[in-house]
C-alpha positions, 0 to 999 in steps of 0.5 A: 500499499505504501507503493500505492500512495507513493504513487497517490501523491504523485498523480496528484501533484500531475494533476496541476500540470495537466490542469495548466496543459488543458488536458484534465477536462478529458481525464478519467474520473480518479483523477477529476472527480471533486462530487458536488451535487448539482442545483437541479436533481437529475432523477426529478427532472427525468420523471417531469418526461413522460418516457423517463417517468415511466421507465422509473415507474416499471424500472425501479422496484426491479432494480430496488430487489436486484439490489437488495438479494445482492447485499448492495444499498440502492441507489448507488452513490458512485458506479463504475463501468468497464467493457471488454471489445473481444469479450463483448461484456460490459460490467456495471460494478457499484458502492454506496460510499467513498471508502468502500471497495466496489461490488460487481453488480451486473455484466450485460453482453454487448450485441453488436460489435465494429471494428478491431482491437485497438483504440479509435482514430478516426472519423468513420472508420466503425472502430469502438475506442479503448481507454480511459472515459467518463459520461457525459451525457445523459440522451432520453430522446436518442434513436437507440432508445436511451443513450450515455455518451462518452467523452470522446476523445480525450486528452489521449485521443485528441494528440494521437488521433487523427488532428482534423477528424478523430471522430465522436458521438461515441455512446453506450446505448440500446437497440444492439446495433452499432458503427463504433458505439457499444450497443446492449439491449433495451432493457438493459439500457433502461437499468443502467441509465436509471443506475447512473442518473441516481449516481449522477444525481447524488454527486458523481460527477464523473462516471468512469467507463473503461473499455479494454481490449480484453477481459485479462481473466479470460486466458482465452481472450488474452491468447487470443490478444498475443496472437493478435501482436504479434501482427500488430506489434504497434499496439503493444504499449497501449495494450499494456497500458490497458492491462497495468489498469485492469490489474489494479482494479483487481487488486484494489476494486478502486478506480485506477489512476490514469494520466497522459503523458506529454507523448499521448500515452496513458501512465497507470501504476505497474501492478502485476498478476500475482499481486491481484486481489483475485486469480487473473489469466497469467499473460505472456509477455507481450511480443514487442516488434522483433521480425523473427516474432512475427513469423507465423505459418500462413494458410494455405489458399486454395486459390490465386491470391487477390492481387490489389489493382490500385497501388498503394500510392494511388490511395488517399491516406486522409479524407475530408469523408469516408466512403459510405454504404449504401442505406448508411451505417445501419445497413452496413451492420445488417450486412455484417451481421447477416454475412456473419450468421451465412458464415457459421457453417464454414467453420471447423469442426467444434469451432463456435466462433472467429473474428476474421479481418478484412481489408477492402478498397472502395474506389473513386467510384464507390465500387469494392475492387478488392478485398482479402481477409488479413487474420483468421479463418480458414480457407472456406470462411476467408473465401467467402467473406472475401467474396461477400465483400467484393459482392457488395453494392456500389458505395458513395465514395470518399471524398477530399477536396471536393473530389473522390478518392480511393480508399482502403479499409479494415473490418472485423467480422465477429463469425458465430456467438459465445 
């Protein structure tokens, strides 16, 4: 604990520096929580709305009973949310006082996925962010039933993402569709919306939402992350910082202190798996960028390699507007969901799920002209995915300076379910 307290003291000193740099507004709750009661009670405001008034009437008693069954104090004064991309899980942790340790209330299933592992770095990339955020918006009029907005881009994102188009409008919401948000069912977002409304009403100004690549308690997920890093070694430092924050919470059941250094990197206290209060996976050392470490046996292809008809130097690497699937992002998600269902039969015997990353090019006319699976799957799955992407209808092409340009994009397709 002595080391922990020294780190906390350093963090508090560093906050002053962050404030002077204008970074503090996007730092996680642990650094900034000055819990003062709002002048207008949020719950009273919610009750005045017919939609939310009916929601509170239907859900409040049920939540109170669930809290009582789990020995929790209703309503929770503090809420902490952590999400795991690969595992498609969203955990809700609660406590009644500042001095208590957080206790798990519920784990929700994230019911749709966009993008792949790694942080969001550009508008329109369909990527769910990774990192340390907090809720900055309550939207009862969302087209996705209800939604809770996140403060993306935060200080780190603003330094490391596209300087002109980092993206935004990231929410936890209902309706089970996504193009870069965190979707759960309507019933689940109703519960979470109420929990967060009460916590906000009682003074938790910054409700933390930490988005991790994997659940480090799950050996299978950790194994997937390690394999992923063999190909994308540049992601290793970021994954290490996320791992440290995860272990900190496992050890102390407190939200970790997180800072952003001058390079935009997250800085957290190092906590090893053996120090954590609960048993966690024994994560292998994260691989570096050694060429020898990345050598892997490639799958044997039963057909000729598909050659990109557009040279890399002819592709646009920054655009004003990314290409748009006909019908918009929601229609693209439907295409991905249908492709997922249709491809299950091509999985290997005994395999229930696979994450496939496909690289594809939309040319200056909006036509899909190239598709290549660059990770995951067997020959049959990969062929099905590539054929489907090449067979997509014409998109609205990308634009740069009012000129249509070709772009190369990446997309994760999840085959099967847990």
